[in-house]
Residue, then its C-alpha position, 0 to 999 in steps of 0.5 A: m162387730n165384737i162377736t162372743l160365742g158361747a162354748n157350743e157355738r160356731l161363726i159362719p162367715m158370710t163368705d161361706p159357700a153354704i150361704r146363698l146370696t140372691g138379689r143386687i147386693d154389693t159384695s165388694n166386701p164379701e165378709q160383710p155383704f151390703f143389702i139395699y134393695p128389696c127382695s135381696s136375700a140369704a138363704l141357708r139349710l142347717t141343723g141344730r137349734t141355735l141361729r143368731v144373725m150379726l147385722t149392722n143396720q143403716h136406718s133412714y126412715f119408717d121402722n125397719r124389719l128383717g124378713v125371715i122364713i124358716n121351714g115355711v113359717q114367715s116372721a119379721v124382726l124389728l131392727e134398731k139402728g146400728e150393730q145388733v145380734l138377732d137371735l132367731s133360735d126359737r124359730l128353729t125345729d129339730g132336724v133340717n131347717d131351711v132358712l131364708l132371711f130377706k129384705r123386706q122394705d126398700c131404701c128406708h134402711a139398708y144393712r150389712m150382715q157380718g155373720i151367722v152363728i150356729a151350734a158347734d155340732a150343727q151341719l150346713l147343708p147344700l141348697p138346691a140348685r139356683l133357679a134356672r130362670r131369671m127376671e129383674v124388676y124396675g119399679d116403685s113402691v108397688s114393685a117393692g111391696e110397700v103396705s102389702e100386709a094391710e089386707f084390711a084396706c084392700a081397694q082403699p087408701d093406706p092406713e094412716g100412720h103405717n110407718g112401714l109396719y106392713s111393708n113386705s116384699w115377699l107379698s109384692y107382685s114381683w116376687q109372687t110373679a117370679r114364684l109363680l114362674n119359678a124364677e130368680l128375682h133381682d127387684i130394683a124398686t124404691g118407693g116414689m120412684a119416677l123415670l126423671d130427676g126432679t120428678g116423682y117422690f124419691y129423695g126430695p126436694d130435688y128428686i132422683g129418678m130411675l134414669s140416675s139410679w137404675d145402674k147402681i148398688n147404692y143410689y141413695p145419698p144418706f148411705g154414702e156415694p153412688t156404687p155401680w153395679d156389674f151387670a156381668r153378674y146377673t142376666p135376666h131373661v125377662v125384665i119388667v119396667a113398671i115406671g110411669q106411676n109417680d111421674h105425674n109430680p110435680v106436673n101431670i104432664m101426660a094429663d095436662d098436655y099430652n102433646g106438649e114438649a114436656a110429654d114428648h121429652w118424657r116419651a124420648e127419655y122413657r125410650r132411651f131407658i128402654g135402650l139402655i136395658r137393651e144394651k145391657y141384656p141383648r136377648a131379654h123380653i122387655v116388658l113394659t107396664t104400670t100397676i093397678l094403683g090409680h093413675h091417669e090413662n094418658w101414661d099407659k097410652a104414652i107407654d104404648a106409643v113408645c113400645e109401638d115405636v120400639r117394636r119396629t125394630d125390636e119385637r122383644v119389647h111389649h106392653f102389658l096391662y092388667t085387667n084393672n090397670g090404673c083403676g084398681t085402687p087409691g092405695h098401695i097394692r095389698g098382698s091378695e091384689a098383688a096375687v091377682m096381678a101376678k097370676e095376669l102377669a106370670a101368664f103374659i110372660e109364659t106367652l112370650p116366645g122363647v122367653w127362657e131360652e139362654 
C-alpha cells in the first residue's frame, strides 16, 4: 500500500511494541497481521488528534465493519473491498486516547492491517499489563455475536435482510463473559459451524466442520490455503466448547434417532474433539455447552452423555446449561440476552476449582 504522510504525521508500523495484538491472528508477516476471527484486536494509547488506519479488506459476504472503541465510546466503520485508509481522527480528544480496533464479524471478511498514522509530535504510551486470565471459545454465530445489536428483536427471529449490520462481537456472550472475568479471549467462532464436515451451514454445499478448522488461522477457502495455528502462542485456563447448535442440518440425527448409528458417530467424534483440545491444553478446564437459541434437547442430552463418560478420567471437563438453554429465542442472541448468558457462565466458571492456576 502506498501511504502518503502529511508534514506533521508519522507512520507507526504494526511491529511497533506499543501496538498490542490480541486473538488468533496470523503474524507470519508481522508488518501486515491477518485478522479473521471475531474479537481479535489491536490496541494502543496515544496523544494527539490524528489517527488513520491502513488496511486491506478481503470481502466475502455481508457488509463488513471495523469495530472501534476510543476512550470507551464505541463506533463502527464500513469497510470497502481492498486497500483503504480509515480516518478516525474526529473520534480523538485532547490528552491520552485509549484505542481498540477489533474484528466485529466472523470470516464474512478478513483484513490485513498495514500501519497506523499519528501526529508527528504524538506520544505512544505503554498499555496496561496483559490480563493474567485467559479464555478460548469454540463456537458458531452466537459465539461470534452475529445480529447481536438487534435489540428490537429480542426473543424474536432475526430481522430480514440484516446483511451484517447488527453483528458485533463485543456484545457476544463470549466477550461479555471474558470481560466479567477480566480474562483475555480468543474467539474461534464462525456462523453456521457444526462439528462434522458435511453438516451445519458453514461454507456449503460441502460444508466445513469444527473438527477440520479448529486448529487453523485461515480456515476459509476463499481467502487462500489453510494455515495452521501455533498452539504454543496461547494457553487458555478455560475453554468453552459451544458446538451442537447447527449440527441438525441436513438431518436432525439426535432428534430423529438418538440411539442410531449417526448419533453414536457424532458423540464419538465430539468426544474425540474434547480429547484433541486436552492434548493441546493439559490443565485447562473445558466447559461443554450450547446456547439459548432454540434447538432439540437431545443435543444437550448427547453432550451430557459424552461429558459423563469423559469425566471418569478427566474431572476438568464440565457440562453447563443456561437457565433457558435451547429455548430462549428463535433468533440470534441480542446483546442484552448475551449479558444474561455471560453472567450465568462467568458465575459457573468461577466455581471451578483452581480454574486460574497456571
